[in-house]
C-alpha positions in Angstrom: 104.2 111.4 102.4 105.8 108.5 104.5 107.2 106.6 101.3 109.5 109.8 100.9 111.5 109.4 103.7 112.1 105.5 103.5 113.7 106.2 100.3 116.1 108.5 101.7 117.0 106.4 104.3 117.6 103.6 101.5 118.1 105.6 98.8 122.0 105.3 99.7 121.7 102.2 99.6 120.0 100.7 97.0 120.2 103.9 94.2 119.0 102.6 91.3 116.0 99.8 93.2 114.7 103.3 94.7 114.7 105.1 91.4 112.7 103.1 90.4 109.5 101.5 93.3 109.6 105.7 93.4 109.2 105.5 89.8 106.4 103.3 89.4 105.2 104.1 92.4 104.7 107.8 91.2 103.0 106.5 88.0 100.8 104.9 89.9 99.4 108.2 91.7 99.1 109.6 89.0 97.3 106.5 87.3 94.8 106.8 90.9 94.6 109.9 90.2 93.5 110.3 87.2 91.4 107.2 87.5 89.2 109.3 89.9 88.8 112.5 87.8 87.8 110.0 84.6 85.5 108.7 87.6 84.0 111.9 88.5 
């Protein structure tokens, strides 16, 4: 969860970029989570 803290730090400097990165990361987390479910 450390990336959440990093995002808060960078959010002021690069709002759009961090929003996009955060979105991509959450998508990756969801995908890996669903992959785990499919594998099980």
